[in-house]
C-alpha positions, 0 to 999 in steps of 0.5 A: 500500500505504501512505500514508506518504512514497513510496519511503522504504524502498528494500527489505524488506531494510531491514525485515529489518535492523531485525528482526534488530537487535531479535532480537539485542537481545532474544537478549541477555536471553532466551538460554533461551527459544523464540520464535515469530515471527508476521507479518500481510501486510507483516509476513510479507514482513519475516519471510520476507526475514529468514529467506530471506536468508542475510546475517542471523545466525541467532537460535537462539531463533527456533523457528517462524514463523507467516505470516498472509495474506502480502503476496506481490508480483512484480517488476512489482508497482509497475508496474501502473497501474489506470485 
């Protein structure tokens, strides 16, 4: 999927944590606005992880989420080898 360092990110939860930090920071400065999160491919997975994982604090400004061509993987996605 990426040409970056292998296994640098252990899970999408790490990306979701970064999204959470950005949303909380922005929320301090834009309390009376409505936000729409838009993600493409991997960005969709990050938004889905953030939305579905109850660990993350809800950010009331986020009103909608738009997912464009979501990256969907099963638990065996990285075990498939193409000859």
